[in-house]
Structure formats: structure tokens, C-alpha cells
C-alpha positions in Angstrom: 12.3 35.2 135.6 14.3 38.4 134.6 14.1 39.7 138.2 15.3 36.3 139.5 18.3 36.3 137.2 19.1 39.9 138.1 19.0 39.1 141.8 21.2 36.1 141.3 23.7 38.2 139.4 23.8 40.7 142.3 24.3 38.0 144.9 27.2 36.5 142.9 29.0 39.7 142.8 28.9 40.1 139.0 30.3 43.2 137.5 27.8 45.8 136.3 28.6 45.2 132.6 28.2 41.5 133.1 24.9 41.9 134.9 23.6 44.0 132.0 24.7 41.4 129.5 23.0 38.6 131.5 19.7 40.6 131.5 19.9 41.4 127.8 20.7 37.8 127.0 17.8 36.6 129.2 15.3 38.9 127.5 16.5 37.7 124.0 16.1 34.1 125.1 12.6 34.7 126.4 11.7 36.4 123.1 13.2 33.5 121.2 11.3 30.9 123.3 8.1 32.9 122.7 8.6 32.9 118.9 9.4 29.2 118.9 6.3 28.5 120.9 4.3 30.7 118.6 5.4 28.9 115.5 5.1 25.5 117.1 1.4 26.5 117.7 1.1 27.5 114.1 2.6 24.2 113.0 -0.1 22.4 114.8 -2.9 24.9 114.0 -2.7 26.0 110.4 -5.9 27.9 111.0 -3.7 31.1 111.0 -3.6 30.8 107.2 -7.3 31.2 106.9 -7.4 34.1 109.3 -4.8 36.0 107.2 -5.7 35.1 103.7 -9.0 35.4 101.7 -8.3 34.5 98.1 -10.5 36.2 95.5 -11.9 35.0 92.2 -14.0 37.3 89.9 -17.7 37.4 90.0 -19.6 37.4 86.7 -18.1 40.0 84.4 -19.9 41.9 81.7 -19.4 39.1 79.2 -20.7 36.3 81.5 -23.4 38.2 83.3 -26.7 36.2 83.3 -25.0 33.2 81.7 -22.7 31.7 84.4 -23.3 31.5 88.1 -20.4 31.2 90.5 -20.8 30.8 94.3 -18.5 29.8 97.2 -19.6 27.8 100.2 -17.8 27.7 103.5 -16.7 24.2 104.6 -17.5 22.6 107.9 -15.5 23.9 110.9 -13.1 21.0 111.0 -12.0 21.5 107.4 -11.7 25.3 107.6 -8.0 25.3 108.5 -7.4 23.5 105.2 -10.2 24.2 102.7 -11.0 27.8 101.8 -14.3 26.9 100.1 -16.4 24.6 98.0 -17.4 26.4 94.9 -19.9 25.8 92.2 -19.9 27.1 88.6 -22.9 26.4 86.5 -24.8 27.9 83.6 -28.3 29.3 84.1 -29.1 27.9 80.6 -27.1 26.0 77.9 -24.5 28.3 76.4 -25.2 28.7 72.7 -21.6 30.0 72.0 -18.3 29.3 73.7 -17.6 31.5 76.7 -14.1 31.9 78.0 -14.3 31.9 81.8 -11.5 33.8 83.5 -9.5 32.3 86.4 -7.2 34.6 88.2 -4.0 33.8 90.2 -4.9 33.1 93.8 -2.1 30.9 95.3 -4.4 27.9 95.9 -4.8 24.4 94.6 -8.2 23.3 93.4 -9.9 19.9 92.9 -12.6 20.1 90.1 -15.4 17.7 89.3 -17.6 18.0 86.2 -21.0 17.1 87.5 -22.6 17.2 84.1 -20.5 14.4 82.5 -18.2 12.1 84.5 -14.6 12.6 83.6 -12.9 11.9 86.9 -11.4 14.7 89.0 -9.0 17.4 87.9 -6.4 19.0 90.0 -5.4 22.6 89.2 -2.0 23.8 90.3 -0.9 27.3 91.2 -0.9 29.5 88.1 1.6 32.4 87.7 -0.7 34.2 85.3 -4.4 34.4 84.8 -5.9 32.1 82.2 -9.3 31.3 80.5 -11.2 28.1 80.3 -13.6 27.7 77.4 -17.2 26.8 78.4 -20.0 25.7 76.2 -23.3 23.8 76.5 -24.6 23.0 80.0 -22.0 23.8 82.6 -22.0 22.3 86.1 -18.8 22.1 88.1 -18.0 21.6 91.8 -14.6 22.7 93.1 -12.7 22.3 96.3 -10.2 25.2 96.9 -7.5 24.4 99.4 -5.7 27.1 101.3 -1.9 27.6 100.7 0.2 24.6 101.9 -2.9 22.6 102.8 -3.3 20.2 99.8 -0.2 18.4 101.1 -2.2 17.2 104.1 -4.4 15.2 101.8 -2.1 14.4 98.9 1.6 13.6 99.3 3.4 14.7 96.2 5.7 17.6 95.2 3.0 20.2 94.5 5.2 22.4 92.3 5.1 19.6 89.6 1.6 20.8 88.7 2.3 24.5 88.5 0.4 26.1 85.5 -1.2 22.7 84.9 -4.7 21.1 85.2 -4.6 17.3 85.1 -6.5 14.3 86.2 -5.7 13.1 89.7 -5.2 9.6 88.2 -1.9 10.9 87.0 -0.6 11.6 90.5 1.5 9.1 92.4 -0.7 9.4 95.5 -4.1 7.8 94.8 -5.8 8.8 98.0 -8.6 10.7 96.1 -9.4 8.0 93.5 -12.9 7.3 94.7 -14.0 10.8 95.6 -15.0 12.0 92.2 -17.4 9.0 91.7 -18.9 9.5 95.1 -19.6 13.2 94.3 -21.0 12.5 90.9 -23.5 10.0 92.3 -25.2 12.8 94.2 -27.8 15.0 92.3 -27.7 18.1 94.5 -25.1 20.5 95.7 -25.7 19.9 99.4 -25.3 16.1 99.0 -22.1 16.6 97.0 -20.5 18.9 99.6 -21.5 16.5 102.4 -19.9 13.6 100.6 -16.7 15.5 99.9 -16.5 16.8 103.6 -17.0 13.2 104.9 -14.3 11.9 102.6 -11.8 14.6 103.5 -12.4 14.4 107.2 -11.8 10.6 107.1 -8.6 11.2 105.2 -7.6 14.0 107.6 -8.0 11.7 110.6 -5.3 9.4 109.2 -2.8 12.1 108.2 -0.3 14.3 110.0 -1.5 17.9 109.4 1.5 19.7 110.9 3.3 22.3 108.9 7.1 22.5 109.1 7.8 25.4 111.6 10.2 27.2 109.2 7.5 27.1 106.5 4.8 28.1 109.0 6.9 31.1 110.0 7.5 32.1 106.4 3.9 31.8 105.5 2.9 33.9 108.5 5.3 36.6 107.6 4.2 36.8 103.9 0.5 36.8 104.8 0.7 39.2 107.7 2.8 41.7 105.7 0.5 41.5 102.7 3.2 39.9 100.5 6.7 40.9 101.5 8.6 39.9 98.3 12.0 40.0 100.2 10.8 36.9 102.2 13.9 34.9 101.3 16.2 37.5 102.8 14.0 37.8 105.9 13.6 34.1 106.3 17.3 33.6 106.4 17.1 34.5 110.0 15.5 31.1 110.8 15.9 28.8 107.7 18.3 28.4 104.8 17.1 29.8 101.5 17.6 26.3 99.9 15.4 24.6 102.5 12.8 27.3 102.3 12.5 27.0 98.5 12.2 23.2 98.8 9.4 23.5 101.4 7.5 26.0 99.3 7.9 23.9 96.1 6.8 20.7 97.9 3.9 22.1 100.0 2.7 25.4 98.5 3.5 24.7 94.8 5.7 27.6 93.8 8.7 29.7 94.9 8.5 31.9 98.0 8.8 35.0 95.9 6.0 34.1 93.5 3.7 33.3 96.5 4.6 36.7 98.0 3.7 38.4 94.7 0.4 36.5 94.5 -0.4 37.5 98.1 0.3 41.1 97.5 -1.9 41.0 94.4 -4.7 39.3 96.3 -4.5 41.7 99.2 -4.7 44.6 96.7 -7.7 43.0 95.0 -9.4 42.6 98.4 -8.9 46.3 99.1 -10.3 47.2 95.7 -13.4 45.1 96.3 -14.1 45.6 100.0 -12.0 48.5 101.2 -13.3 51.8 102.3 -13.6 54.6 99.6 -10.4 56.1 100.9 -8.6 52.8 100.7 -9.7 52.2 97.1 -8.0 55.3 95.9 -4.5 54.4 94.5 -4.4 51.0 96.4 -1.0 50.2 94.8 0.8 52.7 97.2 -0.4 51.0 100.4 0.5 47.5 99.0 4.1 48.2 98.1 4.1 48.5 94.3 6.8 50.8 92.9 4.4 53.0 91.0 1.2 52.9 89.1 2.8 51.5 85.9 4.3 48.6 87.9 0.9 47.9 89.5 -1.0 47.9 86.2 1.5 45.6 84.6 1.3 43.1 87.5 -2.5 43.4 87.7 -2.9 42.6 83.9 -0.6 39.6 84.3 -2.3 38.1 87.3 -5.9 39.2 86.7 -6.1 39.2 82.9 -7.4 42.8 82.5 -6.7 46.3 83.7 -7.6 47.6 87.2 -10.0 50.0 85.5 -11.9 47.1 83.8 -12.0 45.2 87.2 -13.5 48.2 89.0 -16.1 48.8 86.3 -17.2 45.2 85.8 -16.4 43.0 88.9 -16.9 45.4 91.8 -20.1 46.6 90.3 -21.6 43.2 90.9 -20.9 43.1 94.7 
């Protein structure tokens, strides 16, 4: 196409400067069309989120070791663009004393069912800090962790209204999941519960529009591919207004763009500390854009709930 435009410019007797301008403009147009096509693809294929983001939760730490069992299960292939995992949390024996189970910030929305005593279904919004959930007696939970911006495919409500909250889905205006908790509770084994949940979500998915707004898709791709660029609002101004970007993040992701970028950076650092090479695990805060070690430790304590040294000693030792 560029050669054709160049030849046409020659035949029409264009001046050299004008010909150069035409070529540059054409190259820019092609790049723009390529980017538009790329994000239209992302809009229709949110699988890019899964390929770029692997949210981490702690394994058993030194306090819970031998008492609580946590495991993640990959969903069926048709749900993988939306659901990060099904997870189970159960006690190996009744807990004689209350144990505070740590939940760290991961940028995801979870549905939670108590399989021991029927209490409906809880939905947990994005948390901007780590928090602890008291556990006692016999523990048996099933969770469904949705990837960022994916819960909106199944439930239509402003997701930011549940930030830092855990409430019953009965309190939501969208009642699409009303019967799911009971269907899961009727099953006595993990496999049956997951199969019921998958069937329910797939049926719901077939009736819903799963497209992501192209401006939001592009912003998510930028944040995830850069490992949490906290200047996202300035960068995204090239293709979407800051006001619209904030609205899309609040409605679909559940928090501000900047908070999601911070969470992404923290999660990417956590992944490096857990799975990186020995060289990558040395001072990981430098490669992930923290100002210095003090800034990294402060952020880590806020989002994880303990120091990086405690995490390295307790959590990575269980891998």
C-alpha cells in the first residue's frame, strides 16, 4: 500500500516534501489501523487478560500449616478467558481455636460458597489492603475467582460499589446468580460442585455480551503488559478521556485505574519472588518500578499483610 501511494504521488507531480508527508501519514494510518484492529480483537477475546495476569494468593503460612488446605483448580477452556480458577479452602480437621486466614490484594472479584452450612453466596470485591478472615470449627469453602473486568460479563452492576466489602449476592440488583449457591451446595464432592458451577456460568455466558470496551481493553493490556504502569491515566489519554477511563474501571474492574496498576505491580513482584530465577529474586523491587526498598516494603506490608522477609521465609518455602 505504501509503495502504491508513493507511486501515485510521483505520477501526480507532487513536490518532494509533500510526497514525504503523504508517506509518513500513510505509515501512521496503517499503524493506527493495526492498533484499532488489535484492540477490537482484544475486545472480543478477553483471553489476553489471562495470558498476562496470574494473581497469587498465599499458601499455608507457618500459623496455618497442617490445619488449612488451599488449592486452585483451572476452569474448563470456555471459561478460562473469564474465570481465573475455582478454589477450595478446607480444614484437615476441626479447628479447636480461631485461625485468622490471610487474604491478599489480587485485583479480582470472588464468589464464595460455604459448603459446610448453607448461607447463600458471598461476593468479595477488590480490596485495597490485605485482610484476615476468622476461621473456626470445620472449614469447607468453594470459591470462583474472576479475572479483572470479567465479573461484569455475568453480573451487571457497578463493581466498585463492593470495593473492600464481602456481601451476599442477594443484596445485588442483578439476581442472575440466585440459584447457583443452592445447586453447588446440593453436591457432596468438589468435582460435582465445579461441574455445576461451570454449567451454570456457561449457560449464562451464552446469553451475555462478553465484549470489553476497546478503550478499557487497551488500558488493561497496557497495565498488565507493563507490569503495572501507575501513570496509566496519562498514557491512556492518548485514546480515551480520563473521566471515561475512570468510569469504565469503576464499573467493570471495581477500582480506579491507578489502584489496579498498583495491585498489578505488587502481584507481578510477588510472582517474581515466588517463581523467578535466583537472580530475579534478588531485590525484585528494582525491576518492578518501586522507588526504593523502603517504598517497596511499605507497599508490600499494606497489600500482603506482612513483610517481604516473612513472605520469603514462610510462603515460598512451601512451594
